[in-house]
PDB file of the backbone (N, CA, C, O) and the ligand in Angstrom, with CONECT records:
HET     ZN  A 101       1
ATOM      1  N   MET A   1      81.612 113.096 101.327  1.00  0.00           N
ATOM      2  CA  MET A   1      82.777 112.777 102.105  1.00  0.00           C
ATOM      3  C   MET A   1      83.969 112.369 101.101  1.00  0.00           C
ATOM      4  O   MET A   1      83.752 111.687 100.100  1.00  0.00           O
ATOM      5  N   VAL A   2      85.002 112.754 101.388  1.00  0.00           N
ATOM      6  CA  VAL A   2      86.227 112.462 100.443  1.00  0.00           C
ATOM      7  C   VAL A   2      86.794 111.141 101.042  1.00  0.00           C
ATOM      8  O   VAL A   2      86.954 111.041 102.258  1.00  0.00           O
ATOM      9  N   ALA A   3      87.089 110.159 100.209  1.00  0.00           N
ATOM     10  CA  ALA A   3      87.841 108.931 100.723  1.00  0.00           C
ATOM     11  C   ALA A   3      89.386 109.287 100.797  1.00  0.00           C
ATOM     12  O   ALA A   3      90.066 109.740  99.877  1.00  0.00           O
ATOM     13  N   VAL A   4      89.763 109.009 101.988  1.00  0.00           N
ATOM     14  CA  VAL A   4      91.135 109.346 102.167  1.00  0.00           C
ATOM     15  C   VAL A   4      91.982 108.098 102.491  1.00  0.00           C
ATOM     16  O   VAL A   4      91.544 107.226 103.242  1.00  0.00           O
ATOM     17  N   ARG A   5      93.229 108.019 101.902  1.00  0.00           N
ATOM     18  CA  ARG A   5      93.998 106.875 102.068  1.00  0.00           C
ATOM     19  C   ARG A   5      95.447 107.261 102.416  1.00  0.00           C
ATOM     20  O   ARG A   5      95.886 108.367 102.100  1.00  0.00           O
ATOM     21  N   SER A   6      96.168 106.368 103.050  1.00  0.00           N
ATOM     22  CA  SER A   6      97.548 106.614 103.365  1.00  0.00           C
ATOM     23  C   SER A   6      98.531 106.034 102.381  1.00  0.00           C
ATOM     24  O   SER A   6      98.507 104.855 102.029  1.00  0.00           O
ATOM     25  N   CYS A   7      99.457 106.997 101.928  1.00  0.00           N
ATOM     26  CA  CYS A   7     100.482 106.419 100.990  1.00  0.00           C
ATOM     27  C   CYS A   7     101.402 105.414 101.846  1.00  0.00           C
ATOM     28  O   CYS A   7     101.822 105.677 102.972  1.00  0.00           O
ATOM     29  N   ILE A   8     101.619 104.380 101.234  1.00  0.00           N
ATOM     30  CA  ILE A   8     102.468 103.385 101.958  1.00  0.00           C
ATOM     31  C   ILE A   8     104.019 103.722 101.871  1.00  0.00           C
ATOM     32  O   ILE A   8     104.874 103.098 102.499  1.00  0.00           O
ATOM     33  N   GLY A   9     104.268 104.752 101.044  1.00  0.00           N
ATOM     34  CA  GLY A   9     105.709 105.183 100.989  1.00  0.00           C
ATOM     35  C   GLY A   9     106.025 106.181 102.037  1.00  0.00           C
ATOM     36  O   GLY A   9     106.968 106.024 102.813  1.00  0.00           O
ATOM     37  N   CYS A  10     105.202 107.254 102.059  1.00  0.00           N
ATOM     38  CA  CYS A  10     105.490 108.343 103.033  1.00  0.00           C
ATOM     39  C   CYS A  10     104.432 108.473 104.218  1.00  0.00           C
ATOM     40  O   CYS A  10     104.603 109.287 105.125  1.00  0.00           O
ATOM     41  N   GLY A  11     103.394 107.674 104.161  1.00  0.00           N
ATOM     42  CA  GLY A  11     102.556 107.642 105.302  1.00  0.00           C
ATOM     43  C   GLY A  11     101.520 108.759 105.327  1.00  0.00           C
ATOM     44  O   GLY A  11     100.662 108.761 106.210  1.00  0.00           O
ATOM     45  N   VAL A  12     101.565 109.699 104.404  1.00  0.00           N
ATOM     46  CA  VAL A  12     100.843 110.867 104.372  1.00  0.00           C
ATOM     47  C   VAL A  12      99.407 110.562 103.953  1.00  0.00           C
ATOM     48  O   VAL A  12      99.259 109.813 102.987  1.00  0.00           O
ATOM     49  N   ARG A  13      98.404 111.025 104.529  1.00  0.00           N
ATOM     50  CA  ARG A  13      96.954 110.717 104.198  1.00  0.00           C
ATOM     51  C   ARG A  13      96.388 111.778 103.309  1.00  0.00           C
ATOM     52  O   ARG A  13      96.332 112.973 103.600  1.00  0.00           O
ATOM     53  N   VAL A  14      95.989 111.250 102.239  1.00  0.00           N
ATOM     54  CA  VAL A  14      95.425 112.247 101.224  1.00  0.00           C
ATOM     55  C   VAL A  14      94.299 111.714 100.519  1.00  0.00           C
ATOM     56  O   VAL A  14      94.044 110.522 100.688  1.00  0.00           O
ATOM     57  N   SER A  15      93.528 112.455  99.698  1.00  0.00           N
ATOM     58  CA  SER A  15      92.412 111.975  98.941  1.00  0.00           C
ATOM     59  C   SER A  15      92.964 110.792  98.104  1.00  0.00           C
ATOM     60  O   SER A  15      94.123 110.878  97.700  1.00  0.00           O
ATOM     61  N   ARG A  16      92.269 109.761  97.831  1.00  0.00           N
ATOM     62  CA  ARG A  16      92.633 108.653  97.137  1.00  0.00           C
ATOM     63  C   ARG A  16      92.904 108.891  95.666  1.00  0.00           C
ATOM     64  O   ARG A  16      93.638 108.121  95.047  1.00  0.00           O
ATOM     65  N   SER A  17      92.279 110.033  95.038  1.00  0.00           N
ATOM     66  CA  SER A  17      92.472 110.483  93.702  1.00  0.00           C
ATOM     67  C   SER A  17      94.001 110.821  93.444  1.00  0.00           C
ATOM     68  O   SER A  17      94.531 110.812  92.334  1.00  0.00           O
ATOM     69  N   GLU A  18      94.601 111.109  94.602  1.00  0.00           N
ATOM     70  CA  GLU A  18      96.039 111.521  94.491  1.00  0.00           C
ATOM     71  C   GLU A  18      97.046 110.365  94.424  1.00  0.00           C
ATOM     72  O   GLU A  18      98.219 110.509  94.078  1.00  0.00           O
ATOM     73  N   LEU A  19      96.464 109.176  94.796  1.00  0.00           N
ATOM     74  CA  LEU A  19      97.295 108.010  94.952  1.00  0.00           C
ATOM     75  C   LEU A  19      96.926 106.936  93.821  1.00  0.00           C
ATOM     76  O   LEU A  19      95.857 106.906  93.211  1.00  0.00           O
ATOM     77  N   LEU A  20      98.033 106.037  93.651  1.00  0.00           N
ATOM     78  CA  LEU A  20      97.778 104.943  92.883  1.00  0.00           C
ATOM     79  C   LEU A  20      97.550 103.770  93.579  1.00  0.00           C
ATOM     80  O   LEU A  20      98.276 103.452  94.521  1.00  0.00           O
ATOM     81  N   ARG A  21      96.497 103.007  93.167  1.00  0.00           N
ATOM     82  CA  ARG A  21      96.167 101.714  93.899  1.00  0.00           C
ATOM     83  C   ARG A  21      96.887 100.634  93.104  1.00  0.00           C
ATOM     84  O   ARG A  21      96.927 100.550  91.877  1.00  0.00           O
ATOM     85  N   VAL A  22      97.449  99.819  93.993  1.00  0.00           N
ATOM     86  CA  VAL A  22      98.190  98.580  93.409  1.00  0.00           C
ATOM     87  C   VAL A  22      97.478  97.327  94.252  1.00  0.00           C
ATOM     88  O   VAL A  22      96.926  97.384  95.351  1.00  0.00           O
ATOM     89  N   VAL A  23      97.652  96.298  93.471  1.00  0.00           N
ATOM     90  CA  VAL A  23      97.196  94.904  94.028  1.00  0.00           C
ATOM     91  C   VAL A  23      98.201  93.830  93.605  1.00  0.00           C
ATOM     92  O   VAL A  23      99.025  94.040  92.715  1.00  0.00           O
ATOM     93  N   GLU A  24      98.114  92.748  94.226  1.00  0.00           N
ATOM     94  CA  GLU A  24      98.988  91.665  93.981  1.00  0.00           C
ATOM     95  C   GLU A  24      98.377  90.652  93.032  1.00  0.00           C
ATOM     96  O   GLU A  24      97.245  90.216  93.237  1.00  0.00           O
ATOM     97  N   ARG A  25      99.133  90.261  91.967  1.00  0.00           N
ATOM     98  CA  ARG A  25      98.619  89.188  91.040  1.00  0.00           C
ATOM     99  C   ARG A  25      99.693  88.308  90.710  1.00  0.00           C
ATOM    100  O   ARG A  25     100.625  88.731  90.025  1.00  0.00           O
ATOM    101  N   ASP A  26      99.664  87.067  91.145  1.00  0.00           N
ATOM    102  CA  ASP A  26     100.631  86.119  90.723  1.00  0.00           C
ATOM    103  C   ASP A  26     102.200  86.563  91.038  1.00  0.00           C
ATOM    104  O   ASP A  26     103.139  86.378  90.264  1.00  0.00           O
ATOM    105  N   GLY A  27     102.269  87.128  92.216  1.00  0.00           N
ATOM    106  CA  GLY A  27     103.764  87.597  92.494  1.00  0.00           C
ATOM    107  C   GLY A  27     104.051  88.757  91.928  1.00  0.00           C
ATOM    108  O   GLY A  27     105.204  89.167  92.063  1.00  0.00           O
ATOM    109  N   HIS A  28     103.182  89.480  91.242  1.00  0.00           N
ATOM    110  CA  HIS A  28     103.439  90.885  90.682  1.00  0.00           C
ATOM    111  C   HIS A  28     102.707  91.901  91.450  1.00  0.00           C
ATOM    112  O   HIS A  28     101.599  91.691  91.944  1.00  0.00           O
ATOM    113  N   VAL A  29     103.419  93.117  91.546  1.00  0.00           N
ATOM    114  CA  VAL A  29     102.543  94.267  91.936  1.00  0.00           C
ATOM    115  C   VAL A  29     101.909  94.856  90.723  1.00  0.00           C
ATOM    116  O   VAL A  29     102.651  95.201  89.803  1.00  0.00           O
ATOM    117  N   VAL A  30     100.679  95.003  90.623  1.00  0.00           N
ATOM    118  CA  VAL A  30      99.973  95.431  89.355  1.00  0.00           C
ATOM    119  C   VAL A  30      99.239  96.699  89.746  1.00  0.00           C
ATOM    120  O   VAL A  30      98.684  96.847  90.835  1.00  0.00           O
ATOM    121  N   ILE A  31      99.278  97.591  88.788  1.00  0.00           N
ATOM    122  CA  ILE A  31      98.645  98.964  88.897  1.00  0.00           C
ATOM    123  C   ILE A  31      97.350  98.789  88.617  1.00  0.00           C
ATOM    124  O   ILE A  31      97.016  98.285  87.545  1.00  0.00           O
ATOM    125  N   ASP A  32      96.357  99.224  89.637  1.00  0.00           N
ATOM    126  CA  ASP A  32      94.974  99.221  89.495  1.00  0.00           C
ATOM    127  C   ASP A  32      94.489 100.668  89.179  1.00  0.00           C
ATOM    128  O   ASP A  32      94.050 101.451  90.020  1.00  0.00           O
ATOM    129  N   GLU A  33      94.641 100.929  87.755  1.00  0.00           N
ATOM    130  CA  GLU A  33      94.441 102.280  87.262  1.00  0.00           C
ATOM    131  C   GLU A  33      92.975 102.870  87.653  1.00  0.00           C
ATOM    132  O   GLU A  33      92.819 104.049  87.972  1.00  0.00           O
ATOM    133  N   LYS A  34      92.002 101.994  87.597  1.00  0.00           N
ATOM    134  CA  LYS A  34      90.606 102.561  87.958  1.00  0.00           C
ATOM    135  C   LYS A  34      90.206 102.148  89.365  1.00  0.00           C
ATOM    136  O   LYS A  34      89.060 102.344  89.768  1.00  0.00           O
ATOM    137  N   ALA A  35      91.083 101.614  90.066  1.00  0.00           N
ATOM    138  CA  ALA A  35      90.721 101.100  91.405  1.00  0.00           C
ATOM    139  C   ALA A  35      89.420 100.285  91.559  1.00  0.00           C
ATOM    140  O   ALA A  35      88.478 100.486  92.325  1.00  0.00           O
ATOM    141  N   VAL A  36      89.592  99.363  90.685  1.00  0.00           N
ATOM    142  CA  VAL A  36      88.376  98.351  90.643  1.00  0.00           C
ATOM    143  C   VAL A  36      88.758  97.009  90.847  1.00  0.00           C
ATOM    144  O   VAL A  36      87.827  96.228  91.042  1.00  0.00           O
ATOM    145  N   LEU A  37      89.932  96.540  90.850  1.00  0.00           N
ATOM    146  CA  LEU A  37      90.358  95.219  91.034  1.00  0.00           C
ATOM    147  C   LEU A  37      90.046  94.660  92.442  1.00  0.00           C
ATOM    148  O   LEU A  37      90.138  95.350  93.457  1.00  0.00           O
ATOM    149  N   SER A  38      89.685  93.408  92.432  1.00  0.00           N
ATOM    150  CA  SER A  38      89.382  92.895  93.791  1.00  0.00           C
ATOM    151  C   SER A  38      90.587  92.537  94.657  1.00  0.00           C
ATOM    152  O   SER A  38      91.711  92.488  94.157  1.00  0.00           O
ATOM    153  N   GLY A  39      90.396  92.318  95.791  1.00  0.00           N
ATOM    154  CA  GLY A  39      91.438  91.849  96.731  1.00  0.00           C
ATOM    155  C   GLY A  39      92.108  93.017  97.619  1.00  0.00           C
ATOM    156  O   GLY A  39      91.613  94.144  97.598  1.00  0.00           O
ATOM    157  N   ARG A  40      93.002  92.786  98.235  1.00  0.00           N
ATOM    158  CA  ARG A  40      93.536  93.833  99.078  1.00  0.00           C
ATOM    159  C   ARG A  40      94.364  94.799  98.238  1.00  0.00           C
ATOM    160  O   ARG A  40      95.160  94.374  97.401  1.00  0.00           O
ATOM    161  N   GLY A  41      94.179  96.089  98.458  1.00  0.00           N
ATOM    162  CA  GLY A  41      94.978  96.956  97.655  1.00  0.00           C
ATOM    163  C   GLY A  41      95.936  97.989  98.560  1.00  0.00           C
ATOM    164  O   GLY A  41      95.700  98.226  99.744  1.00  0.00           O
ATOM    165  N   ALA A  42      96.858  98.464  97.945  1.00  0.00           N
ATOM    166  CA  ALA A  42      97.648  99.337  98.655  1.00  0.00           C
ATOM    167  C   ALA A  42      97.677 100.621  97.919  1.00  0.00           C
ATOM    168  O   ALA A  42      97.403 100.588  96.720  1.00  0.00           O
ATOM    169  N   TRP A  43      97.980 101.774  98.494  1.00  0.00           N
ATOM    170  CA  TRP A  43      97.900 103.036  97.889  1.00  0.00           C
ATOM    171  C   TRP A  43      99.307 103.679  98.071  1.00  0.00           C
ATOM    172  O   TRP A  43      99.919 103.622  99.137  1.00  0.00           O
ATOM    173  N   VAL A  44      99.808 104.341  96.866  1.00  0.00           N
ATOM    174  CA  VAL A  44     101.036 104.906  96.957  1.00  0.00           C
ATOM    175  C   VAL A  44     101.069 106.150  96.012  1.00  0.00           C
ATOM    176  O   VAL A  44     100.403 106.169  94.977  1.00  0.00           O
ATOM    177  N   HIS A  45     101.852 107.168  96.394  1.00  0.00           N
ATOM    178  CA  HIS A  45     101.828 108.284  95.428  1.00  0.00           C
ATOM    179  C   HIS A  45     102.656 107.801  94.143  1.00  0.00           C
ATOM    180  O   HIS A  45     103.647 107.071  94.173  1.00  0.00           O
ATOM    181  N   PRO A  46     102.093 108.316  93.092  1.00  0.00           N
ATOM    182  CA  PRO A  46     102.721 107.865  91.758  1.00  0.00           C
ATOM    183  C   PRO A  46     103.948 108.535  91.393  1.00  0.00           C
ATOM    184  O   PRO A  46     104.160 108.859  90.224  1.00  0.00           O
ATOM    185  N   ASP A  47     104.846 108.783  92.417  1.00  0.00           N
ATOM    186  CA  ASP A  47     106.202 109.315  92.153  1.00  0.00           C
ATOM    187  C   ASP A  47     107.335 108.421  92.691  1.00  0.00           C
ATOM    188  O   ASP A  47     107.186 107.530  93.528  1.00  0.00           O
ATOM    189  N   ARG A  48     108.354 108.740  92.167  1.00  0.00           N
ATOM    190  CA  ARG A  48     109.659 107.936  92.336  1.00  0.00           C
ATOM    191  C   ARG A  48     110.056 107.886  93.808  1.00  0.00           C
ATOM    192  O   ARG A  48     110.485 106.828  94.270  1.00  0.00           O
ATOM    193  N   ALA A  49     109.945 108.895  94.513  1.00  0.00           N
ATOM    194  CA  ALA A  49     110.463 108.830  95.883  1.00  0.00           C
ATOM    195  C   ALA A  49     109.614 107.802  96.675  1.00  0.00           C
ATOM    196  O   ALA A  49     110.150 106.932  97.362  1.00  0.00           O
ATOM    197  N   CYS A  50     108.309 107.930  96.559  1.00  0.00           N
ATOM    198  CA  CYS A  50     107.398 107.063  97.311  1.00  0.00           C
ATOM    199  C   CYS A  50     107.544 105.633  96.880  1.00  0.00           C
ATOM    200  O   CYS A  50     107.624 104.732  97.715  1.00  0.00           O
ATOM    201  N   ILE A  51     107.576 105.434  95.696  1.00  0.00           N
ATOM    202  CA  ILE A  51     107.611 103.989  95.113  1.00  0.00           C
ATOM    203  C   ILE A  51     108.922 103.456  95.475  1.00  0.00           C
ATOM    204  O   ILE A  51     108.927 102.354  96.024  1.00  0.00           O
ATOM    205  N   GLU A  52     110.045 104.053  95.260  1.00  0.00           N
ATOM    206  CA  GLU A  52     111.331 103.605  95.601  1.00  0.00           C
ATOM    207  C   GLU A  52     111.461 103.222  97.065  1.00  0.00           C
ATOM    208  O   GLU A  52     111.898 102.125  97.410  1.00  0.00           O
ATOM    209  N   ARG A  53     111.071 104.152  97.907  1.00  0.00           N
ATOM    210  CA  ARG A  53     111.134 103.947  99.363  1.00  0.00           C
ATOM    211  C   ARG A  53     110.265 102.723  99.727  1.00  0.00           C
ATOM    212  O   ARG A  53     110.657 101.879 100.532  1.00  0.00           O
ATOM    213  N   THR A  54     109.143 102.664  99.141  1.00  0.00           N
ATOM    214  CA  THR A  54     108.307 101.427  99.539  1.00  0.00           C
ATOM    215  C   THR A  54     109.017 100.155  99.121  1.00  0.00           C
ATOM    216  O   THR A  54     109.060  99.201  99.898  1.00  0.00           O
ATOM    217  N   ILE A  55     109.574 100.107  97.922  1.00  0.00           N
ATOM    218  CA  ILE A  55     110.307  98.930  97.415  1.00  0.00           C
ATOM    219  C   ILE A  55     111.504  98.565  98.363  1.00  0.00           C
ATOM    220  O   ILE A  55     111.696  97.421  98.776  1.00  0.00           O
ATOM    221  N   ALA A  56     112.249  99.592  98.651  1.00  0.00           N
ATOM    222  CA  ALA A  56     113.497  99.500  99.534  1.00  0.00           C
ATOM    223  C   ALA A  56     113.109  98.919 100.866  1.00  0.00           C
ATOM    224  O   ALA A  56     113.890  98.144 101.418  1.00  0.00           O
ATOM    225  N   ARG A  57     111.980  99.228 101.413  1.00  0.00           N
ATOM    226  CA  ARG A  57     111.575  98.852 102.725  1.00  0.00           C
ATOM    227  C   ARG A  57     110.801  97.407 102.751  1.00  0.00           C
ATOM    228  O   ARG A  57     110.582  96.811 103.805  1.00  0.00           O
ATOM    229  N   GLY A  58     110.436  96.944 101.532  1.00  0.00           N
ATOM    230  CA  GLY A  58     109.620  95.770 101.527  1.00  0.00           C
ATOM    231  C   GLY A  58     108.233  96.040 101.792  1.00  0.00           C
ATOM    232  O   GLY A  58     107.518  95.194 102.329  1.00  0.00           O
ATOM    233  N   GLY A  59     107.797  97.222 101.427  1.00  0.00           N
ATOM    234  CA  GLY A  59     106.488  97.802 101.866  1.00  0.00           C
ATOM    235  C   GLY A  59     105.249  97.073 100.922  1.00  0.00           C
ATOM    236  O   GLY A  59     104.133  96.872 101.402  1.00  0.00           O
ATOM    237  N   PHE A  60     105.529  96.788  99.828  1.00  0.00           N
ATOM    238  CA  PHE A  60     104.531  96.197  99.050  1.00  0.00           C
ATOM    239  C   PHE A  60     104.024  94.838  99.603  1.00  0.00           C
ATOM    240  O   PHE A  60     102.836  94.706  99.898  1.00  0.00           O
ATOM    241  N   PRO A  61     104.897  93.849  99.741  1.00  0.00           N
ATOM    242  CA  PRO A  61     104.528  92.572 100.432  1.00  0.00           C
ATOM    243  C   PRO A  61     103.839  92.808 101.678  1.00  0.00           C
ATOM    244  O   PRO A  61     102.800  92.200 101.935  1.00  0.00           O
ATOM    245  N   ARG A  62     104.364  93.680 102.497  1.00  0.00           N
ATOM    246  CA  ARG A  62     103.752  93.924 103.807  1.00  0.00           C
ATOM    247  C   ARG A  62     102.304  94.555 103.604  1.00  0.00           C
ATOM    248  O   ARG A  62     101.346  94.115 104.240  1.00  0.00           O
ATOM    249  N   ALA A  63     102.186  95.526 102.763  1.00  0.00           N
ATOM    250  CA  ALA A  63     100.868  96.200 102.672  1.00  0.00           C
ATOM    251  C   ALA A  63      99.928  95.326 101.929  1.00  0.00           C
ATOM    252  O   ALA A  63      98.717  95.501 102.063  1.00  0.00           O
ATOM    253  N   LEU A  64     100.379  94.433 101.185  1.00  0.00           N
ATOM    254  CA  LEU A  64      99.397  93.581 100.452  1.00  0.00           C
ATOM    255  C   LEU A  64      99.302  92.122 101.115  1.00  0.00           C
ATOM    256  O   LEU A  64      98.695  91.183 100.600  1.00  0.00           O
ATOM    257  N   ARG A  65      99.959  92.073 102.273  1.00  0.00           N
ATOM    258  CA  ARG A  65      99.830  90.745 103.176  1.00  0.00           C
ATOM    259  C   ARG A  65     100.244  89.517 102.243  1.00  0.00           C
ATOM    260  O   ARG A  65      99.492  88.552 102.104  1.00  0.00           O
ATOM    261  N   VAL A  66     101.478  89.609 101.614  1.00  0.00           N
ATOM    262  CA  VAL A  66     101.976  88.614 100.925  1.00  0.00           C
ATOM    263  C   VAL A  66     103.434  88.320 101.379  1.00  0.00           C
ATOM    264  O   VAL A  66     104.250  89.224 101.559  1.00  0.00           O
ATOM    265  N   SER A  67     103.709  87.019 101.549  1.00  0.00           N
ATOM    266  CA  SER A  67     104.952  86.806 102.028  1.00  0.00           C
ATOM    267  C   SER A  67     106.039  86.666 100.824  1.00  0.00           C
ATOM    268  O   SER A  67     105.739  86.315  99.684  1.00  0.00           O
ATOM    269  N   GLY A  68     107.175  86.952 101.204  1.00  0.00           N
ATOM    270  CA  GLY A  68     108.269  86.866 100.014  1.00  0.00           C
ATOM    271  C   GLY A  68     108.319  88.200  99.280  1.00  0.00           C
ATOM    272  O   GLY A  68     107.748  89.208  99.695  1.00  0.00           O
ATOM    273  N   ARG A  69     109.004  88.141  98.212  1.00  0.00           N
ATOM    274  CA  ARG A  69     109.219  89.340  97.393  1.00  0.00           C
ATOM    275  C   ARG A  69     107.987  89.356  96.343  1.00  0.00           C
ATOM    276  O   ARG A  69     107.304  88.388  96.006  1.00  0.00           O
ATOM    277  N   LEU A  70     107.891  90.515  95.969  1.00  0.00           N
ATOM    278  CA  LEU A  70     106.989  90.877  94.872  1.00  0.00           C
ATOM    279  C   LEU A  70     107.678  91.551  93.665  1.00  0.00           C
ATOM    280  O   LEU A  70     108.548  92.405  93.839  1.00  0.00           O
ATOM    281  N   ASP A  71     107.251  91.131  92.367  1.00  0.00           N
ATOM    282  CA  ASP A  71     107.893  91.786  91.252  1.00  0.00           C
ATOM    283  C   ASP A  71     107.221  93.236  91.041  1.00  0.00           C
ATOM    284  O   ASP A  71     106.010  93.397  90.889  1.00  0.00           O
ATOM    285  N   THR A  72     108.058  94.137  91.051  1.00  0.00           N
ATOM    286  CA  THR A  72     107.463  95.520  90.962  1.00  0.00           C
ATOM    287  C   THR A  72     107.932  96.302  89.685  1.00  0.00           C
ATOM    288  O   THR A  72     107.984  97.531  89.648  1.00  0.00           O
ATOM    289  N   SER A  73     108.281  95.450  88.605  1.00  0.00           N
ATOM    290  CA  SER A  73     108.654  96.003  87.324  1.00  0.00           C
ATOM    291  C   SER A  73     107.719  96.810  86.771  1.00  0.00           C
ATOM    292  O   SER A  73     108.068  97.795  86.119  1.00  0.00           O
ATOM    293  N   GLU A  74     106.394  96.488  86.965  1.00  0.00           N
ATOM    294  CA  GLU A  74     105.400  97.381  86.251  1.00  0.00           C
ATOM    295  C   GLU A  74     105.421  98.719  86.748  1.00  0.00           C
ATOM    296  O   GLU A  74     105.399  99.680  85.980  1.00  0.00           O
ATOM    297  N   LEU A  75     105.465  98.847  88.118  1.00  0.00           N
ATOM    298  CA  LEU A  75     105.582 100.198  88.720  1.00  0.00           C
ATOM    299  C   LEU A  75     106.888 100.920  88.314  1.00  0.00           C
ATOM    300  O   LEU A  75     106.923 102.108  87.994  1.00  0.00           O
ATOM    301  N   GLU A  76     107.978 100.079  88.357  1.00  0.00           N
ATOM    302  CA  GLU A  76     109.161 100.755  87.948  1.00  0.00           C
ATOM    303  C   GLU A  76     109.258 101.179  86.526  1.00  0.00           C
ATOM    304  O   GLU A  76     109.900 102.188  86.233  1.00  0.00           O
ATOM    305  N   ASN A  77     108.656 100.467  85.634  1.00  0.00           N
ATOM    306  CA  ASN A  77     108.495 100.894  84.168  1.00  0.00           C
ATOM    307  C   ASN A  77     107.698 102.142  84.132  1.00  0.00           C
ATOM    308  O   ASN A  77     108.009 103.087  83.407  1.00  0.00           O
ATOM    309  N   ARG A  78     106.640 102.144  84.940  1.00  0.00           N
ATOM    310  CA  ARG A  78     105.859 103.326  84.849  1.00  0.00           C
ATOM    311  C   ARG A  78     106.727 104.717  85.187  1.00  0.00           C
ATOM    312  O   ARG A  78     106.617 105.773  84.564  1.00  0.00           O
ATOM    313  N   LEU A  79     107.524 104.493  86.201  1.00  0.00           N
ATOM    314  CA  LEU A  79     108.390 105.702  86.472  1.00  0.00           C
ATOM    315  C   LEU A  79     109.303 106.208  85.506  1.00  0.00           C
ATOM    316  O   LEU A  79     109.819 107.323  85.574  1.00  0.00           O
ATOM    317  N   GLU A  80     109.500 105.351  84.585  1.00  0.00           N
ATOM    318  CA  GLU A  80     110.453 105.742  83.432  1.00  0.00           C
ATOM    319  C   GLU A  80     109.844 106.541  82.454  1.00  0.00           C
ATOM    320  O   GLU A  80     110.557 107.136  81.646  1.00  0.00           O
ATOM    321  N   LYS A  81     108.562 106.639  82.415  1.00  0.00           N
ATOM    322  CA  LYS A  81     107.840 107.380  81.303  1.00  0.00           C
ATOM    323  C   LYS A  81     107.863 108.749  81.661  1.00  0.00           C
ATOM    324  O   LYS A  81     107.341 109.588  80.927  1.00  0.00           O
TER     325      LYS A  81
HETATM  326 ZN    ZN A 101     103.736 109.181  99.419  1.00  0.00          ZN2+
END
């Protein structure tokens, strides 16, 4: 059975291997490369459109059940590579 997750940017359900898992740590959105970190995770396509859309809509705090803003610089830096 393939584990399927929804991208929080576009809502499409795909195999989790196609998505990036992120978690919240001390007010930052942290990329969980190996999908091993504890706590609530959110899944997003590793591309600019989905990540920017999620940031614009406040999707990370909502998906991670955090109130207020989260620092997404780690994700944004990744997009620049
Ligand atoms: Zn997406």
